[in-house]
C-alpha positions in Angstrom: -53.8 49.9 -90.5 -57.0 51.9 -90.1 -59.4 51.5 -93.2 -59.7 55.0 -93.5 -55.9 55.2 -94.2 -55.7 56.3 -98.3 -52.1 55.6 -100.3 -51.0 58.3 -102.0 -48.0 59.0 -104.4 -47.1 62.9 -104.4 -44.9 63.8 -107.2 -42.3 66.4 -106.2 -42.0 69.0 -108.9 -38.9 69.8 -107.8 -37.3 67.0 -110.2 -39.6 68.2 -113.0 -38.5 70.0 -115.9 -39.8 73.6 -115.5 -39.5 74.7 -119.5 -42.1 71.7 -119.6 -44.1 72.0 -116.0 -47.4 72.1 -117.1 -46.9 69.4 -119.4 -45.1 67.1 -117.1 -47.7 67.6 -114.4 -50.9 66.7 -116.4 -48.8 63.5 -117.7 -49.2 62.3 -114.4 -52.7 63.8 -113.2 -55.0 61.2 -114.3 -52.8 58.6 -112.2 -52.3 60.9 -108.7 -54.1 63.0 -106.2 -51.5 65.5 -105.3 -48.8 67.4 -106.3 -45.6 68.1 -103.7 -44.0 71.6 -104.5 -40.7 72.2 -102.4 -40.3 76.0 -101.0 -36.5 76.9 -100.0 -35.7 79.8 -99.0 -31.9 79.8 -98.9 -31.9 80.2 -95.2 -33.5 77.4 -93.5 -32.2 75.5 -96.3 -29.2 75.4 -98.2 -30.7 76.2 -101.5 -33.6 78.4 -103.2 -35.9 76.8 -104.8 -40.0 77.1 -105.9 -41.9 80.4 -104.9 -45.8 81.8 -105.0 -45.5 82.9 -108.6 -45.2 79.4 -109.4 -47.4 78.0 -107.0 -50.0 80.4 -109.4 -49.0 79.3 -112.3 -49.1 75.9 -111.6 -53.3 76.0 -110.3 -54.0 77.2 -113.6 -53.1 74.2 -115.2 -54.5 71.7 -112.3 -57.0 70.8 -109.9 -55.0 68.2 -107.9 -54.3 68.7 -104.5 -51.0 71.5 -104.3 -49.2 70.0 -101.2 -46.7 72.7 -100.2 -43.3 72.1 -98.0 -42.5 75.2 -96.8 -39.0 74.8 -95.8 -38.7 78.5 -95.0 -37.8 80.5 -92.0 -40.7 83.1 -91.5 -43.6 81.1 -93.4 -45.9 82.3 -91.3 -45.7 85.8 -93.3 -46.8 84.5 -96.0 -49.4 82.3 -95.7 -52.6 84.5 -97.5 -49.9 84.8 -100.5 -49.7 81.2 -100.6 -53.5 80.3 -100.1 -54.1 83.0 -102.8 -51.9 81.4 -105.5 -53.5 78.4 -105.3 -51.9 76.4 -102.2 -54.1 73.9 -100.5 -51.5 72.8 -97.9 -49.1 74.0 -95.9 -46.6 72.0 -94.3 -43.8 73.8 -91.9 -41.0 72.5 -89.5 -40.8 71.6 -86.3 -37.3 72.9 -86.3 -38.5 76.7 -87.4 -41.4 76.8 -85.2 -40.9 74.3 -81.9 -44.3 75.5 -80.8 -46.4 75.2 -84.4 -49.8 76.0 -82.8 -49.6 79.6 -83.8 -48.6 79.3 -87.2 -51.3 76.0 -87.4 -54.4 78.5 -86.8 -52.9 81.2 -88.9 -52.9 78.8 -91.5 -56.6 77.5 -91.3 -57.6 80.8 -90.7 -56.9 81.9 -94.4 -58.4 78.2 -95.2 -55.1 76.0 -96.3 -54.9 72.5 -94.8 -51.7 72.0 -92.2 -48.8 69.7 -92.3 -45.5 69.9 -89.9 -42.6 68.8 -90.7 -39.1 67.2 -89.1 -35.9 66.5 -90.0 -33.9 63.2 -89.6 -32.1 64.8 -86.5 -35.5 65.7 -84.7 -37.1 62.5 -82.9 -40.9 62.4 -82.9 -41.0 63.2 -79.2 -40.4 66.6 -80.4 -43.9 66.9 -82.3 -46.0 64.4 -80.8 -47.7 66.9 -78.7 -49.0 68.8 -82.0 -49.9 65.6 -83.8 -53.7 66.7 -83.4 -53.2 70.1 -85.0 -51.9 68.8 -88.6 -53.5 67.2 -91.2 -50.5 65.3 -92.1 -47.7 64.5 -90.3 -44.2 64.5 -92.9 -40.9 62.8 -91.4 -37.7 63.9 -93.7 -35.9 60.7 -95.0 -33.1 62.9 -96.2 -31.8 66.3 -95.2 -33.7 69.0 -96.9 -32.8 71.1 -99.0 -31.3 69.0 -102.4 -33.3 66.5 -104.9 -31.6 63.2 -105.1 -30.9 62.0 -101.7 -30.0 58.6 -100.6 -33.0 57.2 -98.0 -32.5 57.7 -94.7 -33.2 54.4 -92.9 -33.7 55.2 -89.5 -36.5 57.3 -90.7 -38.5 54.6 -90.9 -38.3 53.9 -87.0 -39.9 57.5 -86.6 -42.8 56.5 -89.2 -43.5 53.7 -87.1 -43.6 55.9 -83.9 -45.9 58.5 -85.6 -48.4 55.5 -87.4 -48.8 54.1 -83.7 -49.4 57.3 -81.9 -52.3 58.2 -85.0 -53.8 54.7 -84.9 -53.6 54.8 -81.1 -55.3 57.9 -80.7 -58.1 57.1 -83.6 -56.8 60.5 -85.4 -56.9 61.0 -89.2 -53.4 62.5 -89.6 -51.5 61.5 -92.3 -48.3 60.1 -92.8 -46.2 61.7 -95.8 -42.6 60.5 -96.0 -40.3 62.5 -98.0 -36.7 62.1 -99.6 -35.3 59.2 -101.4 -38.6 57.1 -101.9 -38.2 54.6 -105.2 -38.9 51.4 -106.2 -36.1 50.2 -103.5 -37.4 52.4 -100.8 -41.1 52.5 -101.4 -42.4 48.8 -99.8 -40.6 49.6 -96.6 -41.7 52.8 -96.0 -45.3 51.5 -96.6 -45.0 48.9 -94.1 -43.7 51.0 -91.4 -47.0 53.2 -91.6 -46.6 55.5 -94.4 -49.5 56.4 -96.7 -48.2 59.5 -98.8 -44.8 59.1 -100.3 -43.3 61.9 -102.3 -41.5 60.8 -105.1 -39.0 63.5 -107.5 -36.5 61.6 -109.3 -38.8 58.6 -109.0 -41.3 60.2 -110.9 -40.2 63.0 -113.1 -36.8 62.3 -113.2 -37.9 59.0 -115.4 -38.2 58.7 -119.4 -41.7 57.6 -118.6 -43.0 59.0 -115.6 -46.6 57.5 -115.7 -45.1 54.2 -115.7 -42.7 55.2 -112.8 -46.0 56.4 -111.1 -47.9 52.9 -111.7 -44.7 51.0 -111.0 -44.6 52.7 -107.6 -48.6 52.4 -106.9 -48.1 48.5 -107.8 -45.6 48.1 -105.1 -47.6 49.6 -102.3 -50.5 47.5 -103.4 -48.5 44.1 -103.3 -47.8 45.5 -99.5 -51.6 45.6 -99.1 -52.1 42.1 -99.9 -49.4 40.4 -97.8 
């Protein structure tokens, strides 16, 4: 793997106690580099979740990068509002935007970093033409919409394909994996080539979120030395 790759744990606030959201984020802040925010519209995925007001509230309590995963059919309509609320990056789905070039440019125009996500039924070949557009490629290792699902092993093949493409083209694109990431899966996700690991219930769902983050980091580092 190329030397510029950084391994990052991205705790997902979907699994946090929203009544104590600021406190929970403060707890892990010294140990992570970004926070993952899932935004669901009830149309693209069969669930509703956090929106722009929560992002704005979270921005007041943390300087961490806010990595916003937009599981929405019309994310392009709200990009200025996401940026104004304090989002640092937005990730849109190839299933919503088969040609993501216009939405990627619109996001950059308002100062946002850009990610492209793809779901378990979607092959890497469908996003390959657009990898060079984005700062991050998000491989879904569960079907999006709900936390706590079981990891889909076939996602590892797509992570490998993505990593091979990124390295063969000398790109700086991060490879993020989201869904079912915990102590039993983070090592094989790392081995496949992921370097950003979204962890929801395996961090905020644990009695000691800090210990959970440190254990995930230890498991990643143990792969580095192999």
